[in-house]
C-alpha positions in Angstrom: 129.6 85.0 98.6 126.9 82.5 97.7 123.2 83.3 98.4 123.4 81.3 101.6 126.3 83.5 102.8 129.0 80.9 102.2 132.2 81.9 100.5 132.1 80.8 96.9 134.6 80.3 94.1 135.7 82.9 91.6 135.6 81.8 87.9 138.5 83.0 85.8 138.5 82.8 82.0 141.3 83.5 79.6 141.7 83.3 75.8 144.6 82.0 73.7 145.1 82.6 70.0 146.0 79.0 69.4 142.8 76.9 69.1 144.3 73.8 70.8 146.3 75.6 73.5 146.9 74.1 76.9 147.2 76.6 79.7 148.9 75.8 83.0 147.5 77.8 86.0 149.6 78.7 89.0 148.7 80.9 92.0 151.4 82.0 94.6 153.8 79.4 93.0 151.3 76.6 93.5 150.2 74.6 90.5 146.4 74.7 90.2 145.8 72.6 87.1 145.5 73.0 83.3 142.8 73.8 80.8 142.6 72.8 77.1 140.7 74.7 74.4 138.1 76.2 76.9 140.1 78.1 79.5 137.9 78.6 82.5 138.8 77.7 86.1 137.0 78.0 89.4 139.4 79.2 92.1 138.8 79.4 95.9 141.7 81.0 97.8 141.9 82.7 101.2 141.4 86.4 101.6 144.4 88.5 100.5 146.5 89.4 97.5 147.4 86.5 95.2 149.8 86.4 92.3 148.8 84.3 89.3 150.9 83.0 86.4 149.4 81.3 83.4 151.7 79.7 80.9 150.6 78.1 77.6 152.2 75.1 75.8 153.9 77.5 73.4 155.8 79.3 76.2 153.5 82.4 76.3 152.8 83.7 79.8 150.7 86.2 81.6 151.0 87.3 85.2 148.5 89.3 87.3 147.5 89.9 90.9 144.0 89.6 92.4 142.8 90.7 95.8 140.4 88.2 97.3 138.1 89.8 99.9 136.6 87.9 102.7 
């Protein structure tokens, strides 16, 4: 939550060994966008468990789940 009490965004950061990697971000099978070189994304999803899949332009992938609280 923000100082004012409003629900804020969560900032996720990931690293890739390839210096020029492009990472494609998905949450719950919905495409969120991509990052290039600096891999940081602000995400605001409703409360509940969310499944993330990140795929780079070389075919590498990572999956994880995050519980967003209200």
